[in-house]
C-alpha positions in Angstrom: -11.3 46.7 110.1 -11.4 48.4 106.7 -9.2 51.5 106.0 -12.2 53.8 106.0 -13.4 52.5 109.3 -9.9 52.9 110.8 -9.9 56.5 109.7 -13.4 57.0 111.1 -12.5 55.6 114.5 -9.3 57.5 114.5 -11.0 60.8 113.8 -13.5 60.2 116.6 -10.9 59.4 119.2 -8.6 62.3 118.1 -11.5 64.7 118.6 -12.2 63.2 121.9 -8.6 63.6 123.0 -8.8 67.3 122.2 -12.0 67.7 124.1 -10.5 65.9 127.1 -7.3 68.0 127.0 -8.8 71.4 126.5 -12.2 71.1 128.2 -11.6 68.7 130.9 -7.9 69.2 131.6 -7.2 65.5 131.1 -5.9 63.2 128.3 -7.0 59.9 129.7 -9.6 58.0 127.6 -10.7 56.1 130.6 -12.1 59.3 132.1 -15.0 59.2 129.6 -18.3 57.9 130.9 -20.0 54.8 129.7 -22.8 56.9 128.3 -20.4 58.8 126.0 -18.9 55.5 124.8 -22.4 54.4 123.9 -22.8 57.5 121.8 -19.5 56.9 120.0 -20.5 53.3 119.3 -23.8 54.5 117.9 -21.8 55.8 114.8 -20.0 52.5 114.2 -20.9 49.2 112.8 -21.5 46.5 115.4 -19.1 44.1 113.9 -16.4 46.7 113.7 -17.0 47.6 117.3 -16.3 44.0 118.4 -13.3 43.7 116.1 -11.7 46.9 117.5 -12.6 46.9 121.2 -13.1 43.3 122.4 -10.3 42.0 124.7 -8.7 45.4 125.1 -9.4 45.5 128.8 -12.1 44.5 131.3 -13.9 47.7 131.0 -14.4 47.6 127.2 -15.2 43.9 127.4 -18.0 44.7 129.9 -19.3 47.5 127.7 -19.4 45.2 124.7 -21.3 42.5 126.6 -23.6 44.9 128.3 -27.2 44.3 127.2 -27.8 48.0 127.1 -25.5 48.5 124.1 -27.6 48.3 120.9 -25.8 47.1 117.7 -26.2 48.2 114.1 -25.0 45.7 111.6 -24.1 46.8 108.1 -22.7 44.4 105.4 -21.3 46.3 102.4 -21.3 44.6 99.1 -17.6 43.6 99.3 -17.8 41.7 102.6 -18.7 38.2 101.4 -15.6 36.7 102.8 -16.4 37.8 106.4 -20.1 36.8 106.5 -19.7 33.5 108.2 -17.3 34.8 110.8 -19.5 37.8 111.6 -22.6 35.6 111.9 -21.0 33.1 114.3 -19.0 35.5 116.5 -21.0 38.7 116.6 -24.6 38.4 115.2 -25.8 35.1 116.6 -24.4 35.6 120.1 -25.8 39.2 120.2 -29.0 38.9 118.1 -31.1 40.2 121.1 -29.2 43.5 120.9 -29.2 44.2 117.2 -31.5 47.1 116.2 -30.6 47.4 112.5 -29.5 45.0 109.8 -28.4 46.3 106.4 -27.4 43.7 103.7 -26.2 44.8 100.2 -25.9 42.5 97.1 -27.6 39.3 96.3 -24.8 36.8 96.9 -24.1 38.4 100.3 -27.7 38.2 101.3 -27.8 34.5 100.3 -24.6 33.8 102.3 -26.0 35.6 105.3 -29.2 33.6 105.5 -27.2 30.4 104.9 -25.5 31.0 108.3 -28.2 32.9 110.2 -32.0 32.9 110.5 -33.9 36.0 111.5 -36.6 35.0 114.0 -38.4 36.2 117.1 -35.1 36.1 119.1 -34.1 39.3 117.4 -36.2 41.1 119.9 -34.9 44.6 119.3 -34.5 44.6 115.5 -36.2 47.7 114.1 -34.7 48.3 110.7 -33.9 45.9 107.8 -32.4 46.8 104.4 -32.2 44.1 101.7 -30.4 45.7 98.8 -30.4 43.4 95.7 -32.5 40.4 96.6 -34.5 38.1 94.4 -38.3 38.1 94.6 -38.3 34.3 95.4 -35.8 34.7 98.3 -37.7 37.8 99.6 -40.9 35.8 100.0 -39.2 33.4 102.4 -37.5 36.2 104.4 -40.7 38.1 104.8 -42.3 35.0 106.4 -39.7 35.1 109.1 -39.7 38.9 109.5 -43.3 38.6 110.6 -42.1 37.2 113.9 -40.1 40.4 114.8 -41.9 42.3 117.5 -40.3 45.7 116.8 -39.6 45.9 113.1 -40.6 49.4 112.1 -38.6 50.0 108.9 -38.2 47.8 105.8 -36.2 48.9 102.7 -36.1 46.5 99.8 -34.4 46.7 96.4 -35.4 43.8 94.1 -32.7 42.6 91.7 -33.5 42.7 88.0 -36.0 40.1 86.8 -38.6 40.0 84.0 -41.6 39.6 86.2 -42.2 40.5 89.9 -45.1 39.0 91.9 -45.4 42.2 93.8 -49.0 41.4 95.0 -47.7 38.5 97.1 -44.8 40.5 98.3 -46.9 43.4 99.5 -49.5 41.0 101.0 -46.7 39.8 103.3 -45.4 43.3 104.0 -48.8 44.4 105.1 -48.9 41.6 107.6 -45.9 43.0 109.5 -47.5 44.1 112.7 -45.1 46.9 113.8 -44.1 48.3 110.4 -44.2 52.1 110.0 -42.0 52.6 107.0 -41.9 50.6 103.8 -39.8 51.2 100.6 -39.8 48.8 97.7 -37.6 49.6 94.8 -37.7 47.7 91.5 -35.2 48.2 88.7 -36.5 48.2 85.1 -39.8 46.6 86.0 -41.5 45.3 82.8 -44.7 44.1 84.5 -46.0 44.3 88.0 -49.8 43.8 87.9 -50.5 44.6 91.6 -53.9 43.7 92.9 -54.6 42.8 96.6 -58.2 42.4 97.4 -59.5 43.1 100.9 -60.2 40.1 103.1 -62.8 39.6 105.7 -61.4 40.4 109.2 -58.1 41.5 107.7 -56.0 43.7 110.0 -55.0 47.0 108.4 -51.3 47.6 108.0 -49.8 50.1 110.5 -47.5 51.6 107.8 -47.3 55.4 108.0 -44.8 56.1 105.2 -45.0 54.2 102.0 -42.4 54.6 99.2 -43.3 52.9 95.9 -40.0 53.2 93.9 -41.1 51.8 90.6 -43.7 52.5 87.9 -47.3 51.7 88.8 -50.8 52.7 87.7 -53.5 54.4 89.6 -55.4 51.1 89.9 -52.3 49.4 91.4 -51.5 52.2 93.9 -55.2 52.3 94.9 -55.1 48.6 95.6 -52.1 49.2 98.0 -53.7 52.2 99.7 -56.8 50.2 100.7 -54.6 48.3 103.1 -52.8 51.4 104.7 -55.5 53.5 106.5 -52.8 54.9 108.9 -50.7 56.3 106.0 -49.2 59.8 106.6 -46.7 60.0 103.7 -46.9 58.6 100.2 -44.0 58.7 97.7 -44.4 57.3 94.2 -41.5 57.2 91.7 -43.6 56.9 88.5 -47.4 57.0 88.0 -48.1 55.6 84.6 -51.1 55.2 82.3 -52.9 52.0 81.6 -55.2 50.7 78.9 -57.3 48.8 81.4 -61.0 49.6 81.8 -61.6 50.8 85.4 -63.9 48.9 87.5 -65.7 50.5 90.4 -63.2 50.8 93.2 -63.8 50.7 97.0 -63.7 54.1 98.6 -60.4 55.0 100.3 -60.2 56.3 103.9 -56.9 58.0 104.4 -57.7 60.5 107.1 -54.0 60.8 108.2 -52.4 61.3 104.8 -50.8 64.7 104.7 -47.8 64.4 102.3 -47.8 63.1 98.7 -44.9 63.1 96.3 -45.0 61.9 92.7 -41.6 62.2 91.1 -42.8 61.4 87.5 -46.5 61.7 86.8 -47.2 60.3 83.3 -50.9 60.1 83.6 -53.2 62.8 82.2 -54.7 65.5 84.3 -58.2 63.9 84.1 -56.9 60.7 85.7 -54.8 62.6 88.2 -57.8 64.7 89.2 -59.9 61.6 90.0 -57.0 60.0 91.9 -56.2 63.1 94.1 -59.8 63.6 95.0 -59.8 60.1 96.6 -56.8 60.7 98.8 -56.5 64.4 99.4 -58.9 65.5 102.2 -56.2 66.2 104.7 -53.3 66.9 102.4 -50.8 69.5 103.6 -48.0 69.0 101.1 -48.0 68.0 97.4 -45.0 67.5 95.2 -45.6 66.7 91.6 -43.4 66.5 88.5 -44.8 65.9 85.1 -44.1 66.5 81.4 -47.7 66.9 80.3 -48.8 70.3 79.2 -52.4 69.4 80.3 -51.3 70.3 83.9 -50.8 73.9 82.9 -54.4 74.8 83.7 -54.5 77.3 86.5 -58.3 77.4 86.8 -58.5 73.7 87.1 -55.8 73.6 89.8 -57.6 76.4 91.6 -60.9 74.5 91.6 -59.2 71.2 92.7 -57.3 72.8 95.6 -60.1 74.9 96.9 -62.7 72.1 96.8 -60.7 69.0 97.5 -57.4 70.0 99.0 -58.4 72.9 101.3 -55.6 72.3 103.9 -52.8 72.3 101.3 -49.9 74.4 102.7 -47.0 73.5 100.5 -47.3 73.0 96.7 -44.2 72.0 94.7 -45.0 71.6 91.0 -42.6 71.2 88.0 -43.7 70.7 84.5 -40.9 69.9 82.0 -42.3 70.2 78.5 -40.1 69.0 75.6 -39.6 71.7 73.0 -41.0 69.5 70.2 -44.1 68.7 72.2 -44.6 72.4 73.0 -44.8 73.2 69.3 -48.0 71.1 69.0 -49.5 72.0 72.4 -48.5 75.5 73.3 -50.3 76.6 76.5 -52.6 79.6 76.4 -50.6 82.6 77.6 -53.7 83.8 79.5 -53.8 80.5 81.3 -50.1 80.8 82.3 -50.7 84.3 83.6 -53.4 83.0 85.9 -50.7 81.3 87.9 -49.7 84.7 89.2 -53.2 85.7 90.3 -54.3 86.5 93.9 -55.2 82.9 94.6 -51.5 81.9 94.3 -50.1 85.0 95.9 -52.2 84.6 99.0 -50.7 81.2 99.6 -47.2 82.4 99.0 -46.9 80.1 96.0 -44.9 81.6 93.2 -44.7 80.8 89.5 -41.5 80.5 87.6 -40.7 79.9 83.9 -37.5 78.7 82.4 -36.8 78.4 78.6 -33.9 76.3 77.4 -33.0 74.8 74.0 -34.5 71.5 74.7 -37.5 72.2 77.0 -39.6 74.7 78.9 -39.9 74.4 82.6 -43.0 75.7 84.4 -42.7 75.7 88.2 -44.7 76.6 91.3 -43.1 76.6 94.7 -43.6 78.2 98.1 -41.6 81.3 98.8 -38.2 80.5 100.2 
């Protein structure tokens, strides 16, 4: 067991000893119920549990082999040397009890799948994290993940490559029948070119929370949203402009979408206006960060919100305008003052302005 895990386990049992001594009048660890041990194990990695508690006594051995005990498996990036041992002695014999599997770093992921295959026998597996995987390897893994009956959360970080075939990756993700949460992160993505047409008799994805952690265009994100009619939360790292000529797009039906976050909105307000009108009918929360002064138009926001986002309850807006840009596109002071009008006050949304050497920051946030 690693030093940090030893400290973690030691702290847990030291605290338990104090509870037993002062609250229960006893210092015997054996007095704890099985249910409390299950709660303790819930904080620990499944491999560390087996390493620390197996063969201690018959009671612990029974707890470890009890099918009621769920296991969480986490391989940190520096555990390559133990992959084969963990796969043989913990994961494969207990694959029907594993509820989460977190793998970090490309060589570790490759080593894991050399010794273990994820298939339908992982009947309780709900969460998978693949942190640092090649697009080619991911395609193969997604094929096998499709056999998991309870997989609800998938978090992927693709390792750095020149080109990512994200269309094929998302096509396989959307086929996962129980998936509720999907996050795909791409580092320094030069080109993605996502386009996934709708197929006849295609089953819609059950995804409810979609995190797009890379730069994409409105056309690309719209192509994804066509396949997620049950979506409730959308998070996009960067929404970027494109030189493509827009073709007529199929209408979006996102009647459950209530939360949208765009961490870096690089498109103009005209394009954003068209995009938000497609997805905003039930929106309750909108978070938006941008550096474009075109968004500092109170009257336009007022019209957009009243007509197309009538249920909006929380509005978090930050516009960071570079000082050099501001010299050429200084917002009209009257327009800025309009952000303090009755429309904003009635909703408890308050305007704030900060002026620094390098930039001016215009913010709107709900009252704290």
